C-alpha positions in Angstrom: -40.0 -46.2 -11.0 -42.8 -47.4 -8.7 -46.0 -48.4 -10.5 -49.2 -48.2 -8.2 -53.1 -48.7 -8.8 -55.2 -46.4 -6.7 -58.8 -46.2 -6.0 -61.7 -48.3 -5.2 -61.7 -52.0 -5.8 -62.5 -52.3 -9.4 -62.0 -48.6 -10.2 -58.2 -48.4 -9.7 -56.2 -46.0 -11.9 -52.6 -46.4 -12.8 -50.3 -43.9 -11.0 -46.4 -43.7 -11.1 -44.2 -42.6 -8.3 -41.1 -41.1 -9.6 -37.6 -41.4 -7.9 -37.9 -37.7 -6.9 -41.3 -38.5 -5.0 -43.9 -37.2 -7.5 -47.2 -39.0 -8.0 -48.3 -38.9 -11.7 -51.6 -39.9 -13.4 -50.6 -42.5 -16.0 -54.0 -42.8 -17.5 -52.8 -40.8 -20.7 -50.6 -43.7 -21.5 -52.6 -46.8 -20.4 -55.8 -47.7 -18.9 -54.3 -50.0 -16.4 -51.0 -51.7 -15.6 -51.9 -54.9 -17.1 -50.8 -57.4 -19.7 -51.1 -55.1 -22.5 -49.2 -52.5 -20.8 -46.2 -54.6 -20.4 -46.4 -56.3 -23.7 -46.5 -52.9 -25.4 -43.3 -51.7 -23.9 -45.2 -49.7 -21.4 -42.4 -48.9 -19.1 -40.3 -47.5 -21.8 -43.0 -45.3 -23.0 -43.8 -44.4 -19.5 -40.2 -43.1 -18.8 -40.4 -41.1 -22.0 -43.6 -39.2 -21.0 -42.1 -38.6 -17.4 -39.0 -37.2 -19.1 -41.2 -34.7 -21.1 -43.2 -33.8 -17.9 -46.2 -34.7 -20.0 -48.1 -36.5 -17.1 -50.3 -34.5 -14.7 -49.8 -34.8 -11.0 -52.4 -36.6 -8.8 -53.3 -36.3 -5.2 -53.1 -39.8 -3.6 -54.4 -38.6 0.0 -57.0 -41.0 1.2 -57.0 -43.2 -1.9 -57.1 -46.9 -1.4 -54.0 -48.7 -2.6 -54.8 -51.7 -4.9 -52.6 -54.4 -6.3 -49.9 -52.9 -8.6 -51.1 -54.5 -11.5 -54.4 -55.7 -12.8 -55.2 -59.4 -12.5 -52.4 -61.4 -13.8 -52.8 -64.1 -16.3 -51.1 -66.4 -14.1 -49.4 -66.7 -10.6 -46.7 -69.2 -10.5 -45.2 -70.1 -7.1 -42.0 -71.8 -6.0 -42.1 -73.9 -2.9 -39.4 -74.8 -0.3 -37.1 -72.4 -1.9 -35.3 -71.2 1.4 -33.0 -73.4 3.0 -34.1 -72.4 6.5 -37.8 -72.9 5.5 -37.3 -76.3 4.3 -35.5 -77.3 7.6 -38.1 -75.8 9.9 -40.7 -78.0 7.8 -38.7 -81.2 8.0 -38.4 -81.3 4.1 -35.2 -82.2 2.2 -33.8 -79.5 -0.1 -35.3 -79.9 -3.5 -33.2 -80.9 -6.4 -35.1 -78.8 -8.8 -37.7 -75.9 -8.1 -40.8 -77.2 -6.7 -43.6 -75.5 -8.9 -47.3 -74.9 -8.1 -49.8 -72.5 -9.3 -52.2 -70.1 -7.4 -55.5 -68.6 -8.8 -54.9 -65.2 -10.1 -58.2 -64.3 -8.4 -56.6 -64.4 -4.9 -54.7 -61.0 -5.8 -55.9 -58.2 -3.4 -54.4 -54.9 -2.3 -51.5 -54.8 0.1 -53.7 -53.2 3.0 -56.9 -55.2 2.0 -58.7 -57.5 4.4 -57.8 -61.1 4.2 -60.4 -63.7 5.0 -59.9 -67.1 6.9 -61.9 -69.6 4.8 -64.7 -71.4 6.2 -63.7 -74.6 8.0 -59.9 -73.3 8.1 -57.9 -73.9 11.3 -54.5 -73.5 9.7 -54.4 -70.3 7.7 -50.8 -69.4 7.4 -48.5 -66.4 6.3 -45.6 -66.3 3.9 -43.6 -63.0 3.1 -42.3 -63.5 -0.4 -40.5 -61.5 -3.3 -42.8 -61.5 -6.4 -41.2 -61.3 -9.8 -43.4 -59.5 -12.7 -42.7 -60.7 -16.2 -42.2 -57.8 -18.8 -41.6 -59.7 -22.1 -42.7 -63.1 -23.4 -40.4 -65.9 -22.4 -40.3 -69.2 -24.0 -37.4 -71.7 -23.7 -35.0 -69.1 -22.5 -31.3 -70.2 -23.4 -29.8 -69.4 -19.8 -30.6 -67.5 -16.5 -28.6 -64.6 -17.7 -31.1 -64.2 -20.6 -34.0 -64.5 -18.0 -32.8 -61.3 -16.3 -33.8 -59.4 -19.5 -37.5 -60.5 -19.3 -38.2 -59.1 -15.6 -40.1 -56.0 -15.6 -39.9 -55.5 -11.7 -40.6 -56.7 -8.3 -43.1 -56.7 -5.6 -44.0 -57.9 -2.0 -46.3 -60.8 -2.0 -47.9 -62.4 1.1 -48.5 -66.0 -0.1 -51.2 -66.8 2.3 -51.7 -70.6 2.7 -54.3 -72.9 4.4 -52.0 -75.7 5.4 -54.8 -78.3 6.1 -56.2 -77.8 2.8 -52.9 -77.6 1.2 -51.3 -80.8 2.9 -54.2 -83.1 4.2 -57.1 -82.3 1.7 -55.5 -83.3 -1.5 -52.5 -84.7 -3.4 -51.6 -81.3 -4.6 -51.4 -77.8 -3.0 -53.7 -75.5 -4.9 -56.7 -75.8 -2.6 -54.6 -74.5 0.3 -53.1 -71.7 -1.9 -56.0 -70.4 -3.9 -58.8 -69.1 -1.3 -60.1 -65.6 -1.8 -57.9 -62.8 -0.7 -54.8 -65.2 -0.3 -52.4 -62.9 -2.3 -52.0 -59.4 -1.2 -49.4 -57.8 -3.6 -47.8 -54.4 -3.4 -47.9 -51.6 -2.4 -45.7 -51.0 -5.6 -44.3 -52.7 -8.5 -40.6 -51.5 -8.6 -38.9 -51.6 -12.0 -36.0 -53.9 -12.2 -33.5 -51.0 -12.7 -34.2 -49.6 -9.1 -33.4 -53.0 -7.7 -29.8 -53.6 -8.5 -29.4 -56.8 -6.2 -32.7 -58.5 -5.9 -30.7 -61.4 -4.6 -29.9 -59.6 -1.3 -32.9 -58.2 0.2 -34.0 -58.4 3.8 -37.6 -59.5 4.4 -39.7 -59.3 7.6 -43.1 -60.2 8.8 -45.0 -59.8 12.1 -48.3 -61.1 13.3 -50.1 -58.8 15.8 -46.6 -57.2 16.7 -44.8 -60.6 17.3 -42.0 -61.2 14.9 -42.4 -64.2 12.8 -40.2 -64.0 9.8 -36.7 -62.4 9.2 -35.0 -63.6 6.3 -33.2 -62.6 3.1 -33.5 -63.5 -0.6 -29.8 -64.4 -0.7 -30.8 -67.5 1.0 -33.0 -69.0 -1.9 -32.2 -72.4 -2.9 -32.7 -71.4 -6.5 -32.1 -67.8 -7.5 -34.6 -65.6 -9.1 -33.0 -65.8 -12.7 -32.7 -69.5 -12.4 -36.4 -69.8 -11.6 -37.5 -67.8 -14.4 -35.3 -69.6 -16.9 -36.5 -73.0 -15.4 -40.1 -72.1 -15.8 -39.7 -71.0 -19.4 -38.6 -74.6 -20.1 -42.0 -76.0 -19.2 -44.4 -72.9 -19.7 -44.7 -69.8 -21.7 -44.3 -66.7 -19.5 -46.2 -63.7 -20.5 -46.0 -60.1 -19.9 -47.8 -59.4 -16.6 -47.3 -62.9 -15.2 -46.2 -63.1 -11.6 -43.9 -65.6 -9.9 -43.9 -65.8 -6.1 -40.3 -67.0 -5.5 -40.6 -68.9 -1.9 -40.7 -67.7 1.8 -38.1 -68.0 4.6 -38.3 -69.7 7.9 -40.9 -68.4 10.5 -44.2 -69.8 9.1 -46.6 -71.1 11.7 -46.2 -74.6 10.0 -42.6 -74.6 11.1 -42.9 -73.3 14.4 -44.8 -75.9 16.9 -46.9 -74.3 19.5 -47.4 -70.8 17.3 -50.9 -70.1 16.5 -52.3 -69.9 13.2 -54.0 -66.8 12.1 -57.2 -65.9 13.7 -60.0 -63.3 13.0 -58.6 -59.9 14.4 -54.9 -60.6 13.9 -53.0 -58.2 11.9 -50.1 -59.2 9.6 -47.4 -56.6 8.6 -44.6 -57.4 6.1 -41.9 -55.5 4.4 -39.1 -56.2 1.9 -36.1 -53.7 1.6 -36.7 -51.4 -1.3 -40.3 -52.6 -2.0 -42.4 -51.1 0.7 -44.8 -52.5 3.4 -48.0 -54.4 3.9 -50.6 -54.7 6.5 -53.6 -56.8 6.5 -56.3 -57.2 9.1 -57.5 -60.8 9.2 -61.4 -61.3 9.1 -63.6 -64.5 8.5 -65.2 -65.5 5.2 
């Protein structure tokens, strides 16, 4: 299944796109795709209603596409998790996952405007595979067990202001948590539809110029390892999001490549998870 939230900002309604291409209104089951939906076995209940043909169709023509889930409880990010990205930035491969947090308020829809912060000269792009947690995870025993708590996957654009991130402070959060800095979607694709999330091609262009062309198989730490590892240090809750890192091709690692400027258009895609497009504006 592909979960979507459609409508004006703050007024989105939950919609499911079935494997046979139907768009169904999920409002009978849940007010929103949020923590309570995942915590209440929402995906299982949604499958039952679809099988019973108990959900009405919805005309999606002209509707804005919001982020596929309502504001997550937390967004946890993994840095330097692709070998080629670490190399292009001159960083050694980490011996354990590099973990930082991103303000959940950064989440916007996949086609919403992204704003360059005031005073920014180094706003950068990052195509990433985002993991959505579907069950409470605390001190998981193994990466194999971690696979059972994943609800699904999305595209994330982990927008980053490099000067704020690397020069303004001793930690990364300032450069990661500016408004509009985490477009998600267009869909949350349930885990059963992505049989091998560790082999997905990912691409990003800026105003038509190819910048990133990678694959999730090149992660330093695989998806289930990351989920298991995080569960040793924090409780992961249903509806939490994990951004799992970006491949090479960011402006930071490409000398002479301009950072984002107002008027640029960023487009990104991951196999099986859809496509995003953002116009860049100024805060």
